[in-house]
C-alpha positions in Angstrom: 14.0 23.6 9.4 11.1 22.6 7.2 8.3 25.2 7.3 6.1 24.3 4.3 5.6 20.9 2.7 4.2 20.4 -0.8 2.4 17.0 -0.9 3.0 15.6 -4.4 0.1 13.2 -4.3 -3.6 13.0 -4.0 -6.4 11.2 -2.1 -6.1 9.6 1.3 -2.3 9.6 1.5 -2.2 13.3 0.8 -4.6 13.9 3.7 -2.6 11.5 5.9 0.6 13.5 5.3 -1.2 16.9 5.8 -2.6 15.7 9.1 1.0 14.9 10.3 2.1 18.4 9.1 -0.7 20.1 11.0 0.1 18.3 14.2 3.8 19.3 13.9 2.9 22.9 13.0 4.1 22.8 9.4 2.0 24.3 6.6 0.9 21.9 3.9 0.4 22.6 0.1 -1.8 20.5 -2.2 -1.4 20.2 -5.9 -4.4 19.0 -7.8 -5.4 18.1 -11.4 -8.5 19.0 -13.2 -10.2 15.8 -12.0 -9.5 16.7 -8.4 -10.7 20.3 -8.2 -13.4 19.3 -5.7 -11.4 16.6 -3.9 -11.1 16.7 -0.1 -7.3 16.8 0.0 -7.3 20.0 -2.0 -9.6 21.6 0.6 -7.8 20.3 3.6 -4.4 21.7 2.8 -3.4 25.2 3.9 -2.7 26.1 0.2 -3.7 24.4 -3.0 -2.6 24.9 -6.6 -3.8 23.6 -9.9 -1.1 21.8 -11.9 -2.7 20.5 -15.0 -5.1 18.1 -16.8 -6.5 14.9 -15.3 -4.0 12.8 -17.1 -1.3 11.9 -14.5 1.6 12.4 -16.9 0.6 16.0 -17.3 -0.1 16.7 -13.6 1.0 14.4 -10.7 3.9 13.0 -12.8 5.0 16.3 -14.2 8.3 16.9 -12.3 8.9 20.4 -13.8 5.4 21.6 -12.8 5.8 20.4 -9.3 9.2 22.0 -8.8 7.8 25.3 -10.3 4.9 25.2 -7.8 7.3 24.6 -4.9 9.3 27.7 -5.9 6.2 29.8 -6.5 4.6 29.0 -3.1 7.8 28.9 -1.1 7.6 25.2 -0.1 10.9 24.1 1.2 10.1 20.4 1.2 8.2 17.8 -0.8 6.5 14.6 0.4 5.8 12.2 -2.4 3.5 9.8 -0.5 3.3 6.4 -2.3 2.9 5.7 -6.0 3.3 8.5 -8.6 6.8 10.0 -8.1 7.5 8.4 -4.7 10.3 6.1 -6.0 11.4 8.3 -8.9 15.1 9.0 -8.6 14.9 11.8 -11.2 12.3 13.6 -9.1 14.3 13.2 -5.9 17.4 14.6 -7.7 15.4 17.5 -9.2 14.3 18.4 -5.7 17.9 18.2 -4.4 19.2 20.3 -7.3 16.7 23.0 -6.6 17.3 23.2 -2.8 14.0 21.5 -2.0 14.1 18.8 0.7 12.8 15.5 -0.6 11.1 13.7 2.3 12.6 10.3 1.6 16.0 8.8 0.8 18.3 10.5 -1.6 18.1 9.8 -5.3 21.1 7.4 -5.3 19.5 5.2 -2.8 16.2 5.2 -4.7 18.1 4.2 -7.9 20.0 1.4 -6.1 17.0 -0.2 -4.3 14.7 0.5 -7.2 16.7 -2.0 -9.3 16.1 -5.4 -7.9 19.2 -6.7 -9.6 21.3 -3.9 -8.2 19.8 -4.4 -4.7 20.6 -8.1 -4.8 24.2 -7.4 -5.9 24.6 -4.8 -3.1 23.6 -7.4 -0.5 25.6 -10.3 -1.8 28.3 -9.8 0.8 25.9 -9.1 3.6 24.4 -11.8 5.8 21.0 -11.6 4.1 19.1 -14.7 2.8 18.4 -14.3 -0.9 16.1 -16.4 -3.1 18.3 -18.4 -5.6 18.4 -16.3 -8.8 20.6 -14.7 -11.4 23.2 -11.9 -10.7 22.5 -9.8 -13.8 19.8 -8.8 -16.3 18.9 -11.6 -18.7 20.5 -10.9 -22.1 19.1 -13.8 -24.2 17.0 -16.9 -23.9 19.9 -19.4 -24.0 21.5 -17.7 -21.1 18.1 -17.8 -19.3 17.7 -21.5 -19.9 21.1 -22.2 -18.3 20.3 -20.1 -15.3 16.8 -21.6 -14.9 18.2 -25.1 -14.8 20.7 -24.1 -12.2 18.2 -22.5 -9.8 15.4 -25.0 -10.6 11.9 -24.7 -12.0 9.5 -23.2 -11.5 11.1 -19.8 -12.0 9.6 -16.3 -11.8 10.6 -13.6 -14.3 10.8 -10.2 -12.6 11.3 -6.7 -14.0 14.4 -5.2 -12.5 12.7 -1.8 -12.1 9.2 -0.9 -10.9 7.1 -2.8 -8.4 3.5 -3.7 -7.6 3.9 -7.1 -9.2 3.7 -5.5 -12.7 5.3 -7.7 -15.3 6.0 -10.7 -13.2 5.6 -14.0 -15.0 6.0 -17.6 -13.8 7.5 -20.3 -16.0 6.9 -23.9 -14.9 9.2 -25.4 -17.5 11.7 -24.6 -20.2 8.9 -24.6 -22.8 7.2 -21.7 -21.0 10.4 -19.7 -20.3 10.8 -17.8 -23.6 7.2 -16.6 -23.7 7.3 -15.6 -20.0 10.5 -13.5 -20.6 9.0 -11.9 -23.7 5.8 -10.9 -21.9 7.7 -9.6 -18.8 10.0 -7.5 -20.9 7.1 -6.0 -22.9 5.1 -5.1 -19.7 8.2 -3.8 -17.9 9.2 -1.6 -20.9 5.7 -0.1 -21.1 5.3 0.4 -17.3 8.8 1.4 -16.2 10.6 2.4 -19.4 13.0 -0.3 -18.5 12.6 -3.7 -20.1 15.3 -5.4 -18.0 14.3 -8.7 -16.3 15.9 -11.3 -14.2 15.1 -14.8 -12.9 14.5 -16.2 -9.4 13.4 -19.6 -8.2 9.7 -19.5 -7.7 8.7 -20.5 -4.2 5.3 -22.0 -4.2 2.6 -20.9 -1.7 4.8 -18.5 0.2 3.7 -15.8 2.6 4.6 -12.2 1.8 5.9 -10.6 5.0 7.5 -7.1 5.2 9.3 -5.3 7.9 9.1 -1.5 8.5 12.4 0.2 9.0 13.5 3.7 9.9 16.9 5.2 9.6 18.4 8.6 10.3 21.4 10.6 9.1 23.4 9.6 12.2 23.5 5.9 11.3 20.7 4.8 13.6 18.4 2.2 12.1 15.5 0.4 13.9 12.6 -1.8 12.8 8.9 -1.6 13.9 8.0 -5.2 13.5 6.4 -7.0 10.5 3.3 -6.9 8.4 1.5 -9.9 6.9 0.7 -9.0 3.3 -0.1 -12.4 1.8 -3.7 -11.7 0.7 -3.1 -10.3 -2.8 -4.8 -10.2 -6.1 -2.6 -10.0 -9.2 0.4 -9.3 -6.9 -1.5 -6.3 -5.5 -2.0 -6.3 -1.7 -5.7 -6.3 -0.6 -5.6 -7.0 3.2 -2.7 -6.5 5.6 -2.2 -7.2 9.3 0.4 -6.8 12.0 1.9 -8.9 13.5 2.1 -12.0 11.4 0.4 -14.9 13.3 2.7 -17.5 11.7 6.0 -16.3 13.1 7.6 -17.5 16.2 9.2 -14.9 18.4 12.7 -16.1 17.4 11.9 -15.8 13.7 10.3 -12.4 14.2 13.4 -11.1 16.0 15.7 -12.6 13.3 13.6 -11.1 10.5 13.7 -7.7 12.1 17.5 -8.0 12.6 17.9 -8.9 8.9 15.8 -6.0 7.8 18.0 -3.6 9.9 21.0 -5.3 8.3 19.7 -4.5 4.8 19.0 -0.9 5.7 22.4 -0.4 7.3 24.2 -2.0 4.4 23.0 0.7 2.1 23.2 3.5 4.7 19.4 4.0 4.5 17.9 7.3 5.7 14.1 7.8 6.0 11.3 5.2 6.4 11.3 2.2 4.2 10.1 -1.4 4.0 12.2 -4.6 3.6 10.0 -7.3 1.9 10.5 -11.0 2.4 8.9 -14.2 1.2 8.4 -16.8 3.9 7.8 -20.5 3.4 8.3 -23.6 5.6 10.0 -21.7 8.4 12.5 -19.9 6.2 12.5 -16.4 4.8 14.3 -14.7 1.9 14.9 -11.0 1.0 12.8 -10.0 -2.0 13.1 -6.2 -2.3 13.1 -2.9 -0.5 10.6 -0.1 -1.0 12.0 3.4 -0.4 8.8 5.1 0.6 5.9 5.0 3.0 3.7 2.0 2.3 -0.1 2.0 1.8 -0.3 -0.4 4.7 1.8 1.6 7.2 -1.3 2.3 9.5 -1.3 -1.3 10.8 2.2 -0.8 12.2 1.2 2.5 13.7 -1.8 0.9 15.4 0.3 -1.8 17.1 3.3 0.3 18.0 1.7 3.7 18.7 4.4 5.3 16.5 3.5 7.9 13.9 5.6 6.8 10.9 5.0 9.9 8.8 5.8 12.3 11.6 9.0 10.4 12.3 9.8 10.6 8.5 9.4 14.4 8.5 11.5 14.7 11.6 14.4 12.7 10.0 14.1 15.0 6.9 14.6 17.9 9.3 17.9 16.5 10.3 16.9 15.1 13.7 18.0 11.7 15.1 15.4 9.0 15.6 13.1 9.8 18.6 12.9 6.2 19.6 15.3 3.3 20.2 14.8 -0.4 19.3 14.1 -1.2 22.9 11.3 1.3 22.9 9.4 -0.6 20.2 6.7 -3.0 21.4 4.0 -4.7 19.4 0.7 -4.4 21.2 -2.3 -6.4 20.0 -3.2 -6.9 16.4 -4.2 -4.6 13.6 -5.9 -5.4 10.2 -6.3 -3.2 7.2 -8.8 -3.7 4.4 -8.3 -1.6 1.2 -11.8 -0.4 0.2 -11.9 -0.1 -3.5 -14.5 1.0 -6.0 -14.7 -2.3 -7.9 -17.1 -5.1 -8.7 -16.0 -8.2 -6.9 -18.4 -10.4 -9.0 -17.1 -9.0 -12.3 -13.4 -9.9 -11.9 -13.0 -6.8 -9.6 -13.5 -4.5 -12.5 -12.9 -0.8 -11.4 -16.1 1.3 -10.8 -16.2 5.0 -11.3 -18.9 7.6 -10.8 -20.6 9.8 -8.2 -21.3 8.8 -4.6 -24.8 9.3 -3.5 -24.1 8.5 0.1 -21.1 7.9 2.3 -20.8 7.1 6.0 -17.6 5.6 7.4 -17.6 3.4 10.5 -16.3 4.4 13.9 -16.1 3.3 17.5 -13.3 1.8 19.6 -10.3 0.6 17.7 -11.4 1.8 14.3 -9.5 4.1 11.9 -10.5 5.2 8.4 -8.0 6.9 6.1 -10.1 8.3 3.3 -10.0 11.1 0.8 -13.7 11.1 -0.3 -17.1 12.5 0.8 -20.7 12.3 -0.2 -21.3 13.8 -3.7 -17.6 13.0 -4.6 -17.1 11.6 -8.1 -14.5 8.8 -8.3 -12.5 9.6 -11.4 -11.6 6.8 -13.9 -8.1 8.0 -14.5 -6.6 7.1 -11.1 -6.5 4.1 -8.8 -9.9 3.1 -7.6 -9.1 2.9 -3.9 -11.7 4.8 -1.8 -10.2 4.4 1.6 -8.3 2.2 4.0 -10.2 0.7 6.9 -8.0 -0.2 9.8 -9.0 -1.9 13.1 -7.1 -2.8 16.3 -7.8 -5.5 18.8 -6.1 -7.0 21.8 -6.0 -10.3 20.0 -6.2 -11.3 16.3 -9.6 -12.8 17.0 -10.9 -9.5 18.4 -9.4 -7.6 15.5 -11.3 -9.9 13.0 -14.6 -9.4 14.9 -14.0 -5.7 15.0 -13.4 -5.6 11.3 -16.6 -7.5 10.6 -18.5 -4.9 12.7 -16.7 -2.0 10.9 -17.5 -3.4 7.5 -21.1 -3.8 8.5 -21.2 -0.1 9.4 -19.5 1.1 6.2 -22.1 2.7 3.9 -21.1 3.6 0.4 -24.0 4.3 -2.0 -23.6 5.1 -5.7 -20.8 2.7 -6.8 -20.1 -0.9 -6.3 -17.3 -1.7 -3.8 -15.3 -4.7 -2.6 -16.8 -4.5 0.9 -18.7 -7.8 0.3 -15.3 -9.4 -0.6 -13.8 -8.2 2.6 -16.8 -9.6 4.6 -16.3 -12.9 2.9 -12.6 -13.0 3.8 -13.3 -12.1 7.5 -15.7 -15.1 7.6 -13.4 -17.5 5.8 -12.1 -20.4 7.9 -8.6 -20.4 6.4 -8.3 -16.7 7.1 -9.5 -17.1 10.7 -7.0 -19.9 11.3 -4.2 -17.7 9.8 -3.5 -20.3 7.0 -2.4 -17.8 4.4 -0.3 -17.6 1.3 0.0 -15.3 -1.7 -2.3 -17.7 -3.6 -5.0 -17.4 -0.9 -7.6 -15.6 -3.1 -7.2 -17.8 -6.2 -7.4 -20.9 -4.0 -10.5 -19.8 -2.1 -12.3 -17.6 -4.7 -14.3 -20.4 -6.3 -16.3 -20.7 -3.1 -16.5 -17.0 -2.5 -18.7 -16.0 -5.5 -21.6 -17.7 -3.8 -20.8 -16.1 -0.5 -20.5 -12.6 -2.0 -23.7 -13.1 -3.9 -25.4 -13.9 -0.7 -24.0 -10.8 1.0 -24.9 -8.5 -1.9 -28.5 -9.9 -2.2 -29.1 -9.3 1.5 -27.7 -5.8 1.3 -29.5 -4.7 -1.8 -32.9 -3.6 -0.3 -31.2 -1.8 2.5 -28.7 -0.1 0.2 -31.6 1.1 -2.0 -33.3 2.5 1.0 -30.2 4.2 2.2 -29.8 5.7 -1.3 -33.2 7.4 -1.0 -32.3 8.7 2.5 -29.1 10.3 1.3 -30.9 11.6 -1.8 -33.7 13.3 0.1 -31.8 14.5 3.2 -28.3 15.9 2.7 -27.8 16.8 6.3 -26.9 15.5 9.7 -30.4 14.2 10.3 -29.9 11.8 7.3 -27.1 10.1 9.1 -29.4 9.6 12.2 -32.1 8.2 9.9 -29.6 5.8 8.3 -28.5 4.4 11.6 -32.1 4.2 12.9 -33.1 2.3 9.8 -30.2 -0.1 10.2 -31.2 -0.9 13.7 -34.8 -1.5 12.8 -33.8 -3.9 10.0 -31.0 -5.6 11.8 -32.8 -8.9 11.9 -33.8 -9.0 8.2 -30.6 -7.5 6.7 -27.2 -8.9 7.6 -25.0 -5.9 6.5 -24.6 -2.8 4.5 
């Protein structure tokens, strides 16, 4: 049985995993870089160990150092979270070789599903709808031209390894194909040390919908419903919700069944996500992520199931604690990724010290965060500050609750994308549920004006809040902030 888990990650996901460990009664271990000496996750864990410089390749991506730390502190399991080493087959194998339980699928499964070409090949004989595309890695441009003509333009060039939309390039015609392949190969080689790419027919204006699956070592696999992840910027998800308002009950059931079919076909064990693209009433398998997702909280909010605790239980050798008939979607949940970035400057990352921080609360509000007042956001990692998740009985109530939560969210010291999220929550297309993966680029032209308005209205209040936090670093400061907000409610529309 697992008694001590080393969390090979940082920030909010590290704390999320440590919370699950604390509830189960398992000790947690943090590993931190030079940049994270004063980070909250390093303080929250039962034990914490320094593993190297701020540069991720010398700390959070240093497999040997993490294995050494496990042995030194007696951790018998590792949870990789998401990002960093979470889908690194070599890391999973290193854990297996050293008798350390990797909380996730085995290294062979990570390798198989980590290669989009291999995954497509593995599912060819399974009843899973696939986007028309090639069977193998593209070897030369002439071969690519033949395949592109067969599947039809536009085509999308995708790296076989990696994820997060990195390296994807769209070619509208044969004239654009060679350059798209070259760019995709270069980016894939740099990002994933694998320059292999393949082609798929590019479906215009699709929705990105994914299904959460869980499998145990006894062959049981269930799904926990779907998540709508269509609001993306540069293929990176920004806002997610569950369930998807565009699906009929029949399509929802079928999509869940197909996701389970995919997981069973590869004998999947642990939590994972089967991703689909959806357009004009049809859906197609895109890929499978072999880790816990950033957006897993929206599924937890509508099902009441703790996905991380279930993942740890499976790693302990237990069967699933729930059956498919026990899973019911209740209400609607929405997640906004709160990032330190400037939405009026092409979402440029922002770094620096926070002068004030107060997260929202109240009924149906959850904040997964790894920061605090006086925390310095380092430039060498992802700029996500937190995940703001709300639940409502209906989608309309969830949207209204998110507006209220965003109004309450106070972050002083760095620019954030909160004004962007406010603009989305007020957008008519979003409210109607008329979404696609091109939503931001289609609507953004009108949003600059809206975000400017939001930011201008907030500036005087933000400045005042900055002074409050500067002068009163205590509980009374929070009361002062809220009192000031109430007094100025009519003149200032948000914070």
